[in-house]
C-alpha positions in Angstrom: -3.1 7.5 -16.5 -4.6 4.8 -18.7 -1.1 3.3 -19.4 -0.6 2.4 -15.7 -0.7 -1.3 -15.1 -1.6 -2.6 -11.6 -0.3 -6.1 -11.0 0.9 -8.4 -8.3 4.5 -7.7 -7.3 7.2 -10.1 -8.3 10.5 -10.6 -6.5 12.2 -8.7 -9.4 10.3 -5.6 -8.3 11.6 -5.6 -4.8 14.6 -3.3 -5.3 12.3 -0.7 -6.9 9.7 -1.0 -4.1 12.4 -0.7 -1.4 13.9 2.4 -3.1 10.5 4.1 -3.0 10.2 3.4 0.8 13.8 4.5 1.4 13.1 7.8 -0.5 10.2 8.6 1.8 11.2 11.5 4.0 8.0 11.5 6.0 7.5 7.9 6.7 10.1 7.4 9.4 10.2 3.7 8.9 14.0 3.4 8.6 13.8 1.9 5.2 17.1 1.7 3.3 18.6 0.5 0.1 21.7 -0.7 2.0 22.5 -4.1 0.5 22.9 -5.6 4.0 19.2 -5.0 4.6 18.0 -6.6 1.4 17.6 -10.1 3.0 15.1 -8.6 5.5 13.0 -7.2 2.6 13.3 -10.5 0.7 12.2 -12.5 3.6 9.2 -10.3 4.2 8.3 -10.4 0.5 8.2 -14.2 0.5 6.0 -14.2 3.6 3.6 -11.7 2.0 3.6 -13.6 -1.3 2.8 -16.9 0.4 0.0 -15.5 2.6 -3.6 -16.2 1.8 -4.7 -12.9 3.4 -2.1 -10.5 2.0 -1.2 -9.3 -1.5 1.5 -6.9 -2.6 0.9 -4.9 -5.8 2.9 -2.5 -8.0 1.9 0.2 -10.4 3.9 -0.1 -13.6 4.3 2.6 -16.3 6.4 2.0 -19.4 8.0 -1.0 -17.8 9.0 0.8 -14.6 7.6 0.3 -11.1 6.2 3.7 -10.1 4.0 2.8 -7.2 3.1 0.1 -4.7 0.5 -0.9 -2.1 -0.4 -3.9 0.0 -3.8 -5.4 0.7 -4.7 -7.3 3.8 -8.0 -9.1 4.4 -9.3 -9.5 7.9 -12.4 -11.0 9.3 -13.8 -9.9 12.6 -16.8 -10.9 14.7 -18.0 -7.3 14.6 -20.4 -6.4 11.8 -21.8 -10.0 11.9 -18.4 -11.6 10.9 -17.8 -9.3 8.0 -14.6 -9.2 5.9 -12.6 -6.0 5.7 -9.7 -4.8 3.6 -6.8 -2.8 5.0 -4.9 -0.9 2.4 -1.3 -0.5 3.6 2.1 0.8 2.5 0.7 3.0 -0.4 3.6 4.7 -2.1 4.1 6.5 -5.4 7.6 7.2 -6.6 8.4 10.8 -5.7 9.1 11.9 -9.3 5.7 10.4 -10.4 3.3 12.0 -7.9 0.3 14.1 -9.0 -0.1 12.1 -12.2 -3.0 9.9 -11.2 -1.0 6.8 -10.2 -2.2 6.9 -6.6 -5.8 7.2 -7.7 -5.4 4.2 -10.0 -3.9 2.2 -7.1 -6.7 3.1 -4.7 -9.4 2.5 -7.3 -7.9 -1.0 -7.9 -7.8 -1.7 -4.2 -11.4 -0.7 -3.7 -12.5 -2.8 -6.7 -10.7 -5.8 -5.1 -12.5 -5.1 -1.8 -15.8 -5.2 -3.6 -14.8 -8.3 -5.5 -14.0 -10.1 -2.2 -17.3 -8.9 -0.8 -15.7 -6.8 1.9 -17.9 -4.6 4.0 -15.2 -2.1 4.6 -12.0 -0.8 3.0 -9.8 1.1 5.4 -6.3 2.7 5.7 -4.3 4.8 8.0 -2.1 7.7 7.0 0.7 9.3 8.9 -0.6 12.5 10.7 2.0 14.7 8.9 0.9 13.7 5.4 -1.8 16.4 5.0 -1.6 16.1 1.2 -2.3 12.4 1.4 -5.2 13.0 3.7 -6.8 15.3 1.1 -6.1 12.7 -1.6 -7.8 9.9 0.4 -10.8 12.1 1.0 -11.1 12.8 -2.7 -11.0 9.0 -3.2 -14.1 8.7 -1.0 -12.5 7.8 2.4 -13.8 9.5 5.5 -12.0 10.3 8.7 -14.0 8.3 11.1 -11.5 7.0 13.7 -8.4 8.0 15.5 -5.5 5.6 15.1 -2.9 4.7 17.7 0.4 3.0 17.4 3.0 1.7 19.8 6.6 1.2 18.5 8.0 -2.0 20.0 11.4 -1.9 18.3 
């Protein structure tokens, strides 16, 4: 997939990004393309875009958004105050899967982690996404921890 361009997301990309999340049958996040919800996504986009520790990216192929991911940088006191990257909200458009787009996005994220001198790149994946788990392992990630979540709303 050498023609895939990874770039920062622009506001004009938001509808395509939301459509990918809304099309996700396994995510269970309640995403929707309902126009009444667009302002929620727009508000979140502007907050992410203005953040010094968050970046939203898209994968573009032939002028179309075909994937997205978000990077978050966090510093902790563990590991002598090291910087870590969290890779979040990785999504490839359903009709574009198994074409190497996800691999390009993850490679880009890991390169960014190295460029920022992160000690660790990490991500979580929904327990039902067994194909994604195999994909992440092929990308060099190891299952080292068990994650927990608590829904608050």
